[in-house]
C-alpha positions as CSV (number, residue, x, y, z in Angstrom):
1,M,26.0,1.1,-14.2
2,T,23.1,-1.0,-15.5
3,T,23.6,-4.5,-16.7
4,S,21.6,-3.8,-19.9
5,T,23.5,-2.7,-23.0
6,T,20.4,-1.5,-24.8
7,T,18.0,1.0,-23.3
8,V,14.6,-0.3,-22.2
9,T,13.0,3.1,-22.7
10,P,11.5,2.6,-26.2
11,H,9.7,-0.6,-25.1
12,L,8.6,1.0,-21.9
13,I,7.1,4.2,-23.4
14,R,5.3,2.2,-26.1
15,Y,3.7,0.0,-23.5
16,M,2.7,3.0,-21.3
17,A,1.3,5.0,-24.2
18,K,-1.0,2.0,-25.2
19,A,-2.0,1.0,-21.6
20,G,-5.1,3.0,-21.7
21,T,-6.6,0.9,-24.5
22,S,-4.8,-2.4,-24.3
23,P,-6.8,-5.6,-23.3
24,V,-6.5,-6.6,-19.7
25,P,-7.3,-10.2,-18.5
26,P,-10.6,-10.4,-16.6
27,Q,-8.9,-11.8,-13.5
28,V,-6.6,-8.8,-13.4
29,V,-9.5,-6.5,-13.6
30,V,-11.2,-8.2,-10.6
31,K,-8.0,-8.1,-8.6
32,A,-7.4,-4.4,-9.4
33,K,-11.0,-3.6,-8.2
34,H,-10.2,-5.4,-4.9
35,H,-7.2,-3.1,-4.4
36,I,-9.1,0.0,-5.3
37,L,-11.8,-0.8,-2.8
38,D,-9.3,-1.8,-0.2
39,T,-7.3,1.5,-0.7
40,L,-10.4,3.7,-0.6
41,A,-11.4,2.0,2.6
42,A,-8.0,2.8,4.0
43,M,-8.3,6.4,3.0
44,I,-11.8,6.8,4.6
45,S,-10.8,5.1,7.8
46,G,-7.7,7.2,7.8
47,T,-9.7,10.3,8.3
48,T,-10.4,9.2,11.9
49,I,-6.8,8.9,13.0
50,K,-3.9,11.3,13.6
51,P,-2.0,11.2,10.2
52,G,-5.2,11.5,8.3
53,L,-6.5,14.4,10.5
54,F,-3.2,16.2,9.9
55,A,-3.5,15.7,6.1
56,L,-7.0,17.1,6.1
57,R,-6.0,20.1,8.2
58,Y,-3.0,20.9,6.0
59,I,-4.8,20.6,2.7
60,E,-7.8,22.6,3.9
61,Q,-5.4,25.6,4.2
62,Q,-4.0,25.3,0.7
63,G,-6.9,26.3,-1.5
64,G,-6.4,25.4,-5.1
65,N,-8.5,25.0,-8.3
66,P,-11.4,22.7,-7.7
67,E,-10.2,19.7,-9.7
68,A,-10.4,16.7,-7.3
69,Q,-11.9,15.6,-4.1
70,V,-10.1,14.8,-0.9
71,V,-11.7,11.5,0.1
72,G,-13.6,11.4,3.3
73,S,-14.3,15.1,3.2
74,R,-16.0,17.8,1.2
75,I,-12.8,19.5,0.2
76,V,-12.4,19.8,-3.6
77,T,-8.9,21.2,-4.5
78,S,-6.2,21.0,-7.1
79,A,-5.3,17.5,-8.3
80,I,-1.9,17.8,-6.8
81,N,-3.2,18.8,-3.4
82,A,-5.9,16.0,-3.5
83,A,-3.2,13.4,-4.4
84,L,-1.1,14.5,-1.5
85,A,-3.9,14.3,1.0
86,N,-5.4,11.1,-0.3
87,G,-2.0,9.4,-0.3
88,M,-1.5,10.3,3.3
89,L,-5.0,9.1,4.1
90,A,-4.3,5.8,2.4
91,H,-1.3,5.1,4.5
92,S,-2.5,6.8,7.7
93,D,-1.9,3.4,9.3
94,E,-1.1,-0.2,8.2
95,T,-4.3,-1.0,6.4
96,D,-3.2,-0.6,2.8
97,D,-1.7,-3.2,0.4
98,S,1.9,-4.3,-0.2
99,N,3.9,-6.0,-2.9
100,G,6.4,-8.1,-1.1
101,S,8.6,-9.1,-4.1
102,A,8.9,-5.4,-5.0
103,G,9.2,-4.1,-1.4
104,I,6.6,-1.3,-1.8
105,H,3.1,-0.3,-0.8
106,P,1.8,0.5,-4.3
107,G,-1.9,1.3,-3.6
108,C,-1.3,4.3,-1.3
109,A,0.7,6.0,-4.0
110,V,-0.8,4.8,-7.3
111,I,-4.5,5.0,-6.5
112,P,-4.6,8.5,-5.0
113,A,-2.6,9.8,-8.0
114,A,-4.9,8.0,-10.5
115,L,-8.0,9.2,-8.7
116,A,-7.0,12.8,-8.6
117,M,-5.9,12.8,-12.3
118,A,-9.1,11.0,-13.4
119,E,-11.2,13.6,-11.7
120,R,-9.2,16.5,-13.2
121,E,-9.6,15.0,-16.6
122,N,-13.2,13.9,-16.1
123,A,-12.1,10.4,-17.0
124,G,-14.4,7.4,-16.6
125,G,-14.0,4.3,-14.4
126,E,-12.4,2.1,-17.1
127,A,-9.7,4.7,-17.8
128,F,-9.0,5.0,-14.1
129,L,-8.9,1.2,-13.7
130,R,-6.3,0.8,-16.5
131,A,-4.2,3.6,-15.1
132,V,-4.1,1.9,-11.7
133,I,-3.0,-1.4,-13.2
134,L,-0.2,0.4,-15.1
135,G,0.9,2.2,-12.0
136,Y,1.2,-1.1,-10.1
137,D,3.3,-2.5,-13.0
138,I,5.7,0.4,-13.3
139,G,6.2,1.1,-9.6
140,S,6.8,-2.5,-8.7
141,R,9.1,-3.1,-11.7
142,T,11.2,0.0,-10.7
143,T,12.2,-1.4,-7.3
144,K,12.7,-4.9,-8.9
145,A,15.1,-3.3,-11.3
146,L,16.9,-1.4,-8.6
147,G,16.9,-4.4,-6.2
148,R,14.6,-4.2,-3.1
149,D,17.1,-5.4,-0.6
150,A,20.1,-3.5,-2.1
151,M,18.1,-0.3,-2.0
152,R,17.4,-0.8,1.7
153,A,21.0,-1.6,2.4
154,R,22.0,1.7,0.8
155,N,19.4,3.6,2.8
156,H,17.2,4.3,-0.3
157,L,13.5,4.0,0.5
158,P,11.9,1.6,-2.0
159,F,8.4,2.6,-0.9
160,S,8.7,6.3,-2.0
161,I,11.0,5.7,-5.0
162,G,8.9,2.9,-6.5
163,G,5.7,4.7,-5.4
164,T,6.7,7.8,-7.3
165,L,7.4,6.0,-10.5
166,G,4.1,4.1,-10.2
167,A,2.1,7.2,-9.4
168,T,3.8,9.0,-12.3
169,A,2.8,6.2,-14.7
170,A,-0.8,6.1,-13.5
171,A,-1.2,9.9,-13.7
172,G,0.5,10.0,-17.1
173,C,-1.9,7.3,-18.4
174,L,-4.8,9.7,-17.8
175,A,-3.1,12.8,-19.1
176,R,-3.6,12.1,-22.8
177,L,0.1,12.2,-23.6
178,S,1.8,11.2,-26.9
179,E,4.2,8.3,-26.9
180,E,7.3,10.6,-26.9
181,Q,5.9,12.6,-24.0
182,F,6.2,9.6,-21.8
183,R,10.0,9.9,-22.1
184,H,9.8,13.3,-20.4
185,L,7.2,12.1,-18.0
186,L,9.5,9.4,-16.8
187,S,12.3,11.9,-16.5
188,C,10.2,14.2,-14.4
189,G,9.1,11.4,-12.1
190,A,12.6,10.1,-11.7
191,Q,13.9,13.5,-10.7
192,Q,11.3,13.7,-7.9
193,A,12.1,10.2,-6.5
194,S,13.5,10.4,-3.0
195,G,13.3,8.9,0.4
196,V,15.6,7.4,3.1
197,M,15.1,4.5,5.5
198,T,14.7,6.5,8.7
199,Y,10.9,6.0,8.5
200,A,11.1,3.3,11.1
201,R,11.8,5.9,13.8
202,D,8.5,7.7,13.1
203,T,6.3,7.2,16.2
204,E,3.2,9.0,15.0
205,H,3.0,7.7,11.4
206,I,2.7,11.2,10.0
207,E,6.0,11.2,8.2
208,K,5.5,7.6,7.1
209,A,2.1,8.5,5.6
210,F,3.7,11.3,3.7
211,I,6.7,9.4,2.3
212,F,4.8,6.2,1.5
213,G,1.7,7.7,0.1
214,G,1.3,11.4,0.0
215,M,4.7,12.4,-1.5
216,P,4.7,9.8,-4.3
217,A,1.1,10.5,-5.2
218,R,1.8,14.2,-5.3
219,N,4.9,13.7,-7.4
220,G,3.1,11.6,-10.0
221,V,0.3,14.1,-10.5
222,T,2.9,16.9,-10.6
223,A,4.8,15.1,-13.4
224,A,1.6,14.5,-15.4
225,T,0.3,18.1,-15.1
226,L,3.7,19.5,-16.0
227,L,3.8,17.5,-19.1
228,Q,0.3,18.8,-20.1
229,C,1.8,22.3,-19.9
230,G,4.7,21.5,-22.2
231,Y,7.4,20.3,-19.7
232,T,10.4,18.7,-21.3
233,G,13.1,16.7,-19.6
234,V,15.9,14.3,-20.4
235,Y,15.3,12.1,-23.4
236,D,16.2,8.9,-21.6
237,V,16.5,9.0,-17.8
238,F,17.3,5.2,-17.7
239,D,20.4,5.3,-19.9
240,G,23.6,7.2,-20.2
241,P,25.9,9.0,-17.7
242,G,24.3,9.7,-14.3
243,N,21.1,7.9,-15.1
244,F,18.4,7.1,-12.6
245,L,19.2,3.4,-12.3
246,S,22.9,4.0,-11.6
247,A,22.0,6.7,-9.1
248,Y,20.1,4.2,-7.0
249,A,21.8,0.9,-7.5
250,E,25.3,-0.6,-8.0
251,S,24.0,-3.3,-10.3
252,A,20.6,-2.4,-11.5
253,K,18.8,-4.7,-13.9
254,A,17.2,-2.4,-16.4
255,Q,15.5,-5.3,-18.2
256,E,13.3,-5.7,-15.1
257,L,11.5,-2.5,-16.0
258,T,10.0,-4.2,-19.1
259,A,10.1,-7.9,-18.1
260,E,6.8,-9.6,-19.1
261,L,5.0,-6.4,-19.5
262,G,1.5,-7.3,-20.7
263,S,1.6,-10.8,-19.3
264,R,2.8,-10.5,-15.7
265,F,0.6,-7.9,-13.9
266,E,2.1,-6.7,-10.6
267,V,-1.3,-6.2,-9.1
268,M,-1.7,-10.0,-9.1
269,L,1.5,-10.2,-7.0
270,T,0.3,-7.7,-4.4
271,N,-1.0,-8.6,-1.0
272,I,-4.2,-7.3,0.6
273,K,-3.9,-7.4,4.4
274,K,-6.6,-9.3,6.1
275,Y,-5.9,-7.6,9.4
276,C,-5.4,-3.8,9.8
277,V,-2.0,-4.1,11.4
278,G,1.6,-4.0,10.2
279,F,2.6,-6.5,7.5
280,P,5.1,-8.4,9.7
281,I,2.3,-9.2,12.1
282,Q,0.0,-10.7,9.5
283,S,1.5,-14.2,9.5
284,A,1.9,-14.5,13.2
285,L,-1.7,-13.2,13.8
286,Q,-3.0,-15.8,11.4
287,G,-1.2,-18.5,13.4
288,L,-2.6,-17.2,16.7
289,T,-6.2,-17.0,15.4
290,D,-5.9,-20.4,13.9
291,L,-4.8,-21.8,17.3
292,M,-7.6,-19.8,19.0
293,A,-10.2,-21.3,16.7
294,E,-8.9,-24.9,16.8
295,H,-8.4,-25.0,20.6
296,E,-11.0,-22.4,21.7
297,L,-8.3,-20.5,23.4
298,R,-9.2,-17.5,25.7
299,A,-6.9,-14.9,27.3
300,D,-7.4,-16.4,30.8
301,Q,-6.0,-19.8,29.6
302,I,-2.6,-18.4,28.5
303,E,0.5,-19.0,30.5
304,R,2.9,-17.7,27.8
305,I,3.2,-17.3,24.1
306,T,6.3,-17.1,21.9
307,A,6.0,-15.7,18.5
308,R,8.8,-16.3,16.0
309,I,9.0,-14.2,12.8
310,P,11.8,-13.1,10.4
311,E,14.4,-10.8,12.0
312,S,13.7,-7.7,10.1
313,G,10.0,-8.0,10.8
314,A,10.7,-8.5,14.5
315,R,12.7,-5.3,14.7
316,T,9.7,-3.5,13.1
317,V,6.9,-4.7,15.3
318,N,8.6,-5.5,18.7
319,D,6.6,-3.7,21.4
320,R,6.4,-0.5,19.3
321,E,4.9,2.8,20.4
322,M,2.0,2.5,17.9
323,P,-0.6,-0.1,18.6
324,D,-1.0,-1.4,15.0
325,I,2.6,-2.2,14.7
326,N,3.1,-3.7,18.2
327,L,2.8,-7.5,18.0
328,Q,2.5,-8.1,21.7
329,Y,-0.3,-5.6,22.0
330,I,-2.2,-6.9,19.0
331,F,-1.9,-10.5,20.3
332,A,-3.2,-9.4,23.7
333,V,-6.3,-7.5,22.5
334,T,-7.0,-10.3,20.0
335,L,-7.0,-12.8,22.8
336,L,-9.1,-10.6,25.0
337,D,-11.7,-9.6,22.3
338,G,-11.8,-12.9,20.5
339,R,-10.9,-11.2,17.2
340,T,-8.8,-8.3,15.7
341,T,-10.7,-5.1,15.1
342,F,-9.7,-1.8,13.5
343,E,-10.8,0.0,16.7
344,A,-8.6,-2.1,19.0
345,A,-5.6,-1.9,16.6
346,H,-5.6,1.9,16.8
347,S,-6.4,2.4,20.5
348,F,-3.6,4.2,22.3
349,E,-5.8,4.2,25.4
350,R,-6.0,0.4,25.5
351,M,-2.2,0.2,25.3
352,K,-2.3,1.5,28.9
353,D,-5.0,-0.8,30.1
354,P,-3.8,-3.0,33.1
355,T,-5.4,-6.1,31.7
356,V,-3.7,-5.7,28.3
357,L,-0.4,-4.9,30.0
358,A,-0.6,-8.0,32.2
359,L,-1.3,-10.2,29.2
360,K,1.5,-8.5,27.1
361,K,4.0,-9.6,29.7
362,R,3.3,-13.2,28.8
363,I,4.0,-12.7,25.1
364,T,7.6,-12.9,23.7
365,L,8.6,-12.0,20.2
366,I,11.8,-13.5,18.7
367,G,13.4,-12.6,15.4
368,D,14.3,-16.1,14.1
369,P,17.2,-16.5,11.6
370,E,15.7,-19.7,10.2
371,L,12.5,-17.8,9.3
372,T,14.6,-15.0,7.8
373,R,16.0,-17.6,5.4
374,A,12.8,-19.5,4.9
375,R,10.8,-19.4,1.6
376,P,8.2,-18.3,1.0
377,E,9.0,-15.2,2.9
378,G,7.1,-14.0,6.0
379,Q,6.6,-17.3,7.8
380,S,5.9,-17.5,11.5
381,I,5.9,-20.0,14.3
382,I,3.5,-19.5,17.3
383,E,4.2,-21.5,20.5
384,V,1.6,-21.4,23.3
385,T,1.8,-22.8,26.8
386,T,-1.6,-22.9,28.5
387,R,-2.1,-22.8,32.3
388,D,-3.3,-26.4,32.3
389,G,0.1,-27.4,30.8
390,R,-0.8,-27.9,27.1
391,Q,1.9,-27.1,24.5
392,L,0.4,-25.8,21.3
393,N,2.3,-25.0,18.1
394,Q,1.4,-23.5,14.8
395,R,3.6,-22.7,11.8
396,A,2.1,-20.4,9.2
397,T,3.9,-20.8,5.8
398,T,1.4,-18.5,4.1
399,F,-1.6,-16.6,5.3
400,K,-4.9,-15.2,3.9
401,G,-4.3,-12.1,1.9
402,R,-1.0,-13.0,0.4
403,A,-0.8,-12.8,-3.4
404,E,-0.7,-16.6,-3.6
405,N,-3.6,-17.0,-1.1
406,P,-5.7,-14.0,-2.0
407,L,-8.9,-12.7,-0.3
408,T,-12.1,-13.4,-2.1
409,T,-14.4,-10.5,-3.2
410,G,-16.5,-11.3,-0.2
411,E,-13.6,-11.1,2.2
412,V,-12.3,-7.9,0.7
413,E,-15.8,-6.4,1.1
414,Q,-16.0,-7.7,4.7
415,K,-12.8,-5.9,5.6
416,A,-13.9,-2.7,3.7
417,Q,-17.3,-2.7,5.6
418,E,-15.5,-2.7,8.9
419,L,-13.5,0.3,7.9
420,L,-16.2,2.2,6.0
421,D,-19.4,1.6,7.9
422,P,-18.5,3.8,10.9
423,V,-17.7,6.7,8.7
424,L,-20.1,6.4,5.7
425,G,-22.9,4.3,7.2
426,Q,-24.0,0.9,5.9
427,A,-26.2,2.2,3.0
428,R,-23.5,4.4,1.5
429,T,-20.8,1.7,2.0
430,R,-22.9,-0.8,0.0
431,Q,-23.4,1.8,-2.7
432,L,-19.7,2.5,-2.9
433,M,-18.8,-1.3,-3.1
434,D,-21.4,-1.8,-5.8
435,A,-19.9,1.2,-7.8
436,I,-16.4,-0.3,-7.6
437,E,-17.6,-3.7,-8.6
438,K,-19.1,-2.0,-11.8
439,L,-16.3,0.5,-12.2
440,E,-16.2,0.2,-16.0
441,T,-19.7,1.6,-16.2
442,V,-18.9,4.7,-14.2
443,A,-19.0,7.6,-16.8
444,S,-16.9,10.0,-14.7
445,M,-14.9,9.4,-11.6
446,R,-16.4,12.7,-10.4
447,D,-19.7,10.8,-10.0
448,L,-18.2,9.0,-7.0
449,R,-17.7,12.1,-5.0
450,P,-21.0,11.9,-3.1
451,L,-20.2,8.3,-2.1
452,L,-16.7,9.3,-0.9
453,A,-17.5,12.5,1.0
454,A,-17.7,12.6,4.8
């Protein structure tokens, strides 16, 4: 049962219905553009690795009305199919953004849904931008209302459940619905919300790409297009017997769905990863690279390294089968190469390299209870012993890319270039970045298709 005695739905649908025309602070617009560019870069780089290749192969077989493009390809298919493929591309690996306080990866669900729906409706860049901002707000508030940690404890997957409601809101924002239709839109989105926490066992990232990105994005566009065809659902899915909130939480806080709507924008609380690796590695990798820069550390100088991170993060990235979520591997190739690259972070071949394996043996990862309790979350401690006997220590309490320590426009573009240049080439990458910077002037999101095609 929810803790609210008055339903939040009227407030919520009023806000959603006006989101397409309501003023948005300039700093929120800039931050949203950062996330759009970052997510598009994740999609396009995702076409080069296994989950993305699977998504392209699957969608190519589906046919469909030519409504929206599959990014990184020349496939134009139904909006629902495009949202599914683009969502999987966006989370083909660990490149995409994350909202730590909400416990979700909003970009890989919200942006593919908004892009597909914008193309279907021939909407312009400003409408797309506003839909994305709304999607981040609703998706993140959903898991905050349900309780991020409580959901995980009950084996409910915050990423797909919050992602579905966020994608539903974004797609609905572009669907030209009446205020009352947003009631039925939310009901349709809530009925599709699903997901369990077994994702951590996925060793190829294909299921994870589907449940974090593809499935929620598809669900959102499905809900919006059903409403356009006259779909009706439950009048208030957040209130009454058997409601959505009570289904997913013992003590949901319904008021979180509408808390500070219009003044607290969740995109401002969302992280952009500096490094194309799993989020639990970000802080530790920042600590390592800081030590490398300060002391000019090289791989041949290392006697041993101990990395301490929060316990849940350590379970996620401890010597895993995939390179981009294997802390010991990422540390080893960073030391050997002098920096962390997308190519190295996704090289299964280098995971077998004798030089890498020898260095990995010198790197220990510890899940530290103190860091589990520490605030802000996600801190790390790096302890290095060099072969000449030096003891070097670095504690990272924050790191570049966190919401409170955001990347600059130049830093976001630098990351995007590394991901985009190998696929699009330097000239088209620059054109795409310029188009996103001036997104409000884009007359139709379909105009970006040549820049996003393979």
